[in-house]
C-alpha positions as CSV (number, residue, x, y, z in Angstrom):
1,M,4.3,-25.8,6.4
2,R,5.0,-25.0,2.8
3,L,8.4,-23.7,1.7
4,A,7.3,-20.0,1.4
5,E,5.8,-20.0,4.9
6,R,9.0,-21.5,6.3
7,L,11.2,-19.0,4.5
8,S,9.0,-16.2,5.8
9,L,9.2,-17.4,9.4
10,V,13.0,-17.9,9.3
11,A,13.5,-14.4,7.8
12,V,11.3,-12.7,10.4
13,L,13.1,-14.5,13.2
14,C,16.5,-13.5,11.8
15,L,15.3,-10.0,11.5
16,T,14.0,-9.9,15.1
17,F,17.1,-11.4,16.7
18,A,19.5,-9.3,14.6
19,T,17.6,-6.1,15.3
20,A,17.7,-6.7,19.0
21,A,21.5,-6.9,18.8
22,A,21.8,-3.6,16.8
23,K,21.9,-1.1,19.6
24,D,24.0,1.6,18.1
25,P,23.8,1.8,14.3
26,P,26.2,4.3,12.6
27,K,25.0,7.9,12.6
28,D,26.1,8.7,9.1
29,F,23.3,7.0,7.1
30,R,24.8,8.1,3.8
31,R,28.0,6.0,4.3
32,L,26.0,2.8,4.5
33,Y,25.8,0.2,1.7
34,L,22.6,-1.9,1.4
35,F,22.3,-5.6,0.9
36,R,18.9,-6.9,-0.2
37,F,17.4,-10.4,-0.7
38,E,14.1,-10.6,-2.5
39,F,11.9,-13.6,-2.7
40,D,8.8,-13.7,-5.0
41,N,6.2,-16.4,-4.8
42,D,2.5,-17.0,-5.5
43,T,2.4,-19.8,-2.9
44,Y,1.3,-17.3,-0.3
45,L,-1.9,-17.0,-2.4
46,Q,-2.4,-20.7,-2.5
47,S,-1.3,-20.9,-6.1
48,D,1.8,-22.2,-7.9
49,D,1.4,-21.2,-11.6
50,A,2.1,-18.4,-14.1
51,F,4.7,-16.3,-12.1
52,S,5.5,-19.3,-9.9
53,A,8.6,-18.0,-8.1
54,G,11.6,-15.6,-8.3
55,W,14.5,-14.3,-6.3
56,S,17.3,-11.8,-6.5
57,F,20.4,-10.7,-4.5
58,Q,21.3,-7.0,-4.7
59,L,24.0,-4.6,-3.5
60,H,23.1,-0.9,-3.4
61,S,25.9,1.7,-3.1
62,R,26.3,4.5,-0.6
63,L,24.4,7.7,-1.0
64,D,26.6,10.2,-2.8
65,D,26.3,13.8,-4.0
66,R,28.2,13.3,-7.3
67,W,28.6,10.5,-9.8
68,N,31.9,8.6,-10.0
69,R,34.3,10.1,-12.5
70,A,34.4,6.8,-14.3
71,Y,30.9,7.2,-15.7
72,A,29.8,10.7,-14.7
73,G,30.4,11.9,-18.3
74,W,27.5,9.8,-19.7
75,I,25.2,8.9,-16.9
76,G,24.7,12.6,-16.0
77,K,23.5,13.3,-19.5
78,V,20.5,11.0,-19.2
79,P,17.4,13.0,-18.5
80,G,16.6,13.1,-14.7
81,L,20.0,11.5,-13.8
82,G,22.3,14.6,-13.5
83,D,23.8,15.3,-10.1
84,D,23.5,18.7,-8.4
85,G,27.0,18.7,-6.9
86,E,27.8,19.0,-3.2
87,G,24.7,18.9,-1.0
88,G,22.3,18.2,-3.9
89,R,20.4,15.1,-5.0
90,I,21.5,11.6,-4.0
91,V,23.1,9.6,-6.8
92,R,23.8,5.9,-6.5
93,W,24.3,2.6,-8.3
94,A,23.0,-0.9,-7.6
95,A,24.0,-4.4,-9.0
96,G,22.0,-7.6,-8.8
97,V,21.4,-11.1,-10.0
98,G,18.0,-12.7,-10.2
99,Q,15.9,-15.7,-11.5
100,I,12.3,-16.1,-12.5
101,I,10.3,-19.4,-12.8
102,I,7.1,-19.5,-14.9
103,T,4.9,-22.6,-15.1
104,P,1.4,-23.6,-16.2
105,E,-1.3,-24.3,-13.6
106,D,-0.8,-28.1,-13.3
107,V,2.9,-28.9,-13.1
108,S,2.2,-32.7,-12.9
109,I,1.3,-32.9,-16.7
110,A,4.2,-33.9,-18.9
111,T,2.4,-33.2,-22.2
112,P,2.3,-29.7,-23.7
113,Q,-0.3,-27.3,-22.4
114,P,-0.6,-24.8,-25.2
115,E,-3.6,-23.0,-23.7
116,D,-1.9,-22.3,-20.4
117,A,1.1,-20.3,-19.3
118,P,4.5,-21.5,-20.7
119,W,7.2,-23.4,-19.0
120,A,10.0,-20.8,-18.9
121,G,12.9,-19.6,-16.7
122,I,14.9,-16.4,-16.8
123,L,18.3,-15.7,-15.2
124,G,20.2,-12.5,-15.5
125,L,22.4,-9.6,-14.2
126,A,21.4,-6.0,-13.8
127,L,23.1,-2.6,-13.1
128,S,21.0,0.4,-12.2
129,W,21.7,4.1,-11.6
130,T,19.4,6.4,-9.6
131,A,19.3,10.2,-8.9
132,Y,16.7,11.6,-6.5
133,D,15.7,13.9,-3.6
134,N,12.4,14.2,-1.9
135,K,10.8,15.9,-4.9
136,K,11.9,13.9,-8.1
137,M,13.6,10.7,-9.1
138,G,15.2,9.4,-12.3
139,A,16.4,5.8,-12.7
140,L,18.0,3.8,-15.4
141,Q,18.8,0.1,-15.6
142,L,20.7,-2.2,-18.0
143,Y,19.9,-5.9,-18.0
144,A,21.5,-9.0,-19.6
145,G,20.4,-12.5,-19.2
146,C,18.9,-15.6,-20.8
147,M,15.6,-17.4,-21.1
148,G,15.4,-21.2,-21.4
149,P,17.3,-24.2,-20.0
150,C,20.3,-21.8,-19.5
151,S,18.4,-20.2,-16.7
152,G,18.6,-23.2,-14.4
153,A,14.9,-22.8,-13.5
154,E,14.1,-26.5,-14.1
155,Q,16.9,-27.7,-11.7
156,V,15.8,-25.2,-9.0
157,Q,12.1,-26.1,-9.1
158,K,12.8,-29.8,-9.2
159,F,15.2,-29.5,-6.2
160,V,12.6,-27.6,-4.2
161,H,9.7,-29.7,-5.2
162,E,11.3,-33.2,-5.3
163,D,14.4,-33.2,-3.2
164,L,13.1,-30.9,-0.5
165,G,9.5,-32.1,-0.8
166,F,7.9,-28.7,-1.0
167,G,5.4,-29.2,-3.8
168,E,4.2,-31.6,-6.5
169,P,7.0,-32.9,-8.8
170,P,7.1,-30.8,-12.0
171,K,7.0,-33.1,-15.1
172,G,6.6,-30.7,-18.0
173,W,10.0,-29.0,-18.2
174,D,10.7,-30.7,-21.6
175,N,8.1,-28.2,-22.9
176,Q,10.1,-25.1,-21.8
177,L,11.0,-22.4,-24.2
178,V,14.3,-22.8,-25.9
179,N,17.4,-20.7,-25.0
180,Q,17.3,-17.0,-25.9
181,A,19.6,-14.2,-24.9
182,L,17.9,-11.2,-23.3
183,L,19.0,-7.6,-23.2
184,N,16.9,-4.7,-21.9
185,V,17.1,-1.0,-21.0
186,N,14.6,0.3,-18.4
187,Y,13.9,3.9,-17.4
188,E,11.6,5.5,-14.8
189,Y,10.9,9.1,-13.7
190,R,8.7,10.1,-10.7
191,Y,7.6,13.5,-9.4
192,K,6.1,14.2,-6.0
193,V,2.9,16.2,-6.3
194,Y,2.3,16.5,-2.6
195,A,4.8,16.3,0.3
196,P,4.3,17.4,4.0
197,A,6.7,19.4,6.0
198,A,10.1,17.8,6.7
199,D,9.3,17.2,10.4
200,R,6.5,14.8,9.3
201,Y,9.2,12.3,8.0
202,F,11.3,9.7,9.8
203,T,9.8,10.3,13.3
204,P,8.2,7.1,14.7
205,G,4.7,7.7,16.0
206,R,4.2,10.7,13.8
207,F,1.9,10.3,10.8
208,G,3.0,11.4,7.3
209,Q,1.8,10.9,3.8
210,D,2.8,12.0,0.2
211,F,1.7,11.4,-3.3
212,S,3.7,11.1,-6.6
213,V,3.1,10.4,-10.2
214,G,5.5,9.0,-12.8
215,A,6.3,7.4,-16.1
216,L,8.2,4.3,-16.9
217,G,9.4,2.5,-20.1
218,A,11.4,-0.5,-21.2
219,A,13.1,-1.4,-24.5
220,G,14.6,-4.8,-25.4
221,N,13.7,-8.4,-26.1
222,A,12.8,-9.1,-22.5
223,L,10.2,-6.4,-22.3
224,T,9.1,-3.4,-24.5
225,S,6.6,-1.2,-22.8
226,I,5.6,2.4,-21.8
227,G,3.2,3.5,-19.1
228,G,2.3,5.7,-16.2
229,E,1.9,5.3,-12.5
230,F,0.8,6.9,-9.3
231,E,2.2,6.4,-5.8
232,Y,0.6,7.0,-2.4
233,R,2.6,6.5,0.8
234,F,1.4,6.9,4.4
235,G,2.4,5.8,7.9
236,W,4.3,6.5,11.0
237,G,8.0,7.3,10.6
238,L,7.6,7.6,6.8
239,P,11.1,8.1,5.2
240,M,11.7,10.9,2.7
241,G,12.0,9.7,-0.9
242,F,9.9,7.3,-2.9
243,T,8.5,3.7,-2.8
244,K,10.8,0.8,-3.4
245,T,9.2,-1.3,-6.2
246,P,10.5,-4.9,-6.1
247,D,9.9,-5.8,-9.8
248,P,11.8,-8.8,-11.2
249,L,15.0,-7.6,-12.7
250,P,14.2,-7.8,-16.4
251,W,10.9,-5.9,-16.0
252,G,11.7,-3.1,-13.5
253,I,14.5,-1.2,-11.8
254,M,16.5,-2.0,-8.6
255,L,15.7,0.9,-6.3
256,D,16.4,2.1,-2.7
257,P,15.1,5.7,-3.0
258,V,15.3,6.6,0.7
259,Y,16.4,10.3,0.9
260,V,18.2,12.0,3.8
261,V,19.6,15.5,4.0
262,A,23.2,16.2,2.9
263,T,24.7,15.8,6.4
264,G,23.5,12.2,6.4
265,D,22.7,12.4,10.1
266,L,19.4,11.0,11.2
267,P,17.4,11.8,14.4
268,S,17.9,9.5,17.3
269,E,14.3,8.3,16.8
270,A,15.4,6.6,13.6
271,K,16.7,3.8,15.9
272,R,13.1,2.9,16.7
273,W,10.7,0.8,14.7
274,R,8.9,2.6,11.8
275,A,5.9,1.2,9.9
276,Y,4.4,2.6,6.8
277,F,2.2,1.6,3.8
278,T,2.3,2.2,0.1
279,F,-0.1,1.9,-2.8
280,M,1.0,2.1,-6.4
281,G,-1.2,1.9,-9.5
282,R,0.2,1.3,-13.0
283,V,-1.1,1.3,-16.6
284,S,1.2,0.1,-19.3
285,Y,1.1,-0.5,-23.0
286,I,3.2,-3.7,-23.6
287,G,4.6,-4.3,-27.1
288,H,6.7,-7.4,-26.2
289,L,7.0,-9.7,-23.2
290,A,9.5,-12.5,-23.8
291,P,7.8,-15.5,-22.0
292,A,4.3,-14.5,-23.2
293,D,5.3,-14.4,-26.9
294,G,5.8,-18.2,-27.0
295,G,7.9,-19.9,-29.6
296,E,9.8,-23.1,-30.0
297,T,10.1,-25.4,-27.0
298,Q,12.9,-27.7,-26.0
299,N,11.1,-30.8,-27.3
300,G,10.5,-29.2,-30.7
301,N,6.9,-28.1,-30.3
302,Q,5.5,-24.5,-30.5
303,Q,4.2,-22.6,-27.5
304,P,1.5,-20.1,-28.7
305,K,1.4,-16.5,-27.7
306,L,-0.5,-15.4,-24.6
307,R,-3.0,-12.6,-25.2
308,P,-3.8,-10.2,-23.7
309,Y,-0.4,-9.6,-22.1
310,P,-0.4,-9.9,-18.3
311,G,0.7,-6.9,-16.3
312,R,-1.0,-4.1,-18.3
313,Y,-3.0,-3.0,-15.2
314,Q,-1.4,-3.4,-11.8
315,L,-1.9,-2.4,-8.2
316,L,1.0,-2.8,-5.8
317,A,0.1,-2.8,-2.0
318,G,3.1,-2.6,0.3
319,F,3.8,-2.9,4.0
320,H,7.2,-1.7,5.2
321,L,8.8,-2.2,8.7
322,A,12.2,-0.7,9.4
323,R,14.7,-0.1,12.2
324,I,18.1,0.9,11.1
325,P,20.1,-1.1,9.9
326,F,17.3,-3.7,9.1
327,A,14.1,-3.5,7.1
328,L,11.4,-5.9,5.9
329,H,9.1,-5.1,2.9
330,A,6.1,-7.1,1.8
331,T,4.4,-6.2,-1.5
332,Y,1.3,-7.7,-3.1
333,Y,1.1,-7.5,-6.9
334,H,-2.5,-7.6,-8.2
335,Y,-3.2,-7.9,-11.9
336,F,-6.6,-6.5,-12.8
337,S,-6.6,-8.4,-16.1
338,Q,-6.1,-11.8,-14.5
339,D,-6.8,-13.7,-17.7
340,L,-3.8,-15.3,-19.3
341,S,-5.6,-15.9,-22.6
342,D,-8.2,-18.5,-21.7
343,T,-6.2,-20.1,-18.9
344,D,-7.0,-20.5,-15.2
345,A,-3.5,-19.4,-14.2
346,Q,-3.2,-17.0,-11.2
347,S,-1.1,-13.9,-12.1
348,D,-1.0,-12.4,-8.6
349,W,2.1,-12.9,-6.4
350,I,3.8,-11.5,-3.3
351,N,7.3,-10.2,-2.8
352,L,9.2,-10.3,0.5
353,S,12.4,-8.2,0.7
354,F,14.9,-8.4,3.5
355,E,17.5,-5.6,3.9
356,Y,20.6,-4.9,5.9
357,R,22.6,-1.6,5.8
358,F,26.3,-1.9,6.5
């Protein structure tokens, strides 16, 4: 079995055993923090190129009514991020660290491949702030990291492929893009156009659905873009709130937009398994994407720009399985403009997210 398949199997087994032991989760859902591990890979699609792999560890705060005094003075002035006081919208923060590995189609070639995806790695830290209820959501994220040998992507891929034997030994890392510091600010706003009655949410076995639209933008030298999106959610035991989008940290926002009423108490049925599905479509104008803009490589060559930018048109299809305090999310990222210039690289990839509330 390949590495991604083994990781998936281990994660599912851990989730099953741990959930079986969780008989009486805390009643006050709002007092729980959330730990999340995300693993991105295109190996699930029988590919190992372009967006080759990624991971992140995240901590999401409790669900509060008011921003902390330490930063309430400025975060509340950002459009869509003001709190409503006691019993109003949920406001929360999240912190995370993540890595991305990008490679050309054939990693066994040591010489430059200027017509293919670049050799590049990205490593960074992010802080996000989110305010939402079951009608609207605003989110802001600050990101700082680096692209190049400083990311450690070469060492990670060689360890997995060579030392662990999961894949062909990568020989082209001398062609990776040189070190570059990355800073980014990302913003997103969503509005729910249709939502059913409150009793359609959270109850396992009862079908619910809702539909939202939104806008998102990013500014910085990791990504500069602006775009729109739609979101459709449906299933049994659908939670209030919005879809979790597991974008890599430089290019998206860490989110856990599950909404509960001000008391924080969930119905007893929330202890049972809930399954639901999500579809999200995106259209973006991209002005800058760091790894796609090429530049100097570690061995002194030049990696040309990739055009058109990947990621302008996306469809995210998600499956979500939850039983408090655990959850499993699987999201398929499909790029409608698959072409990375004239390359044969595969842009699509899958994210697996494993969550524990404590």
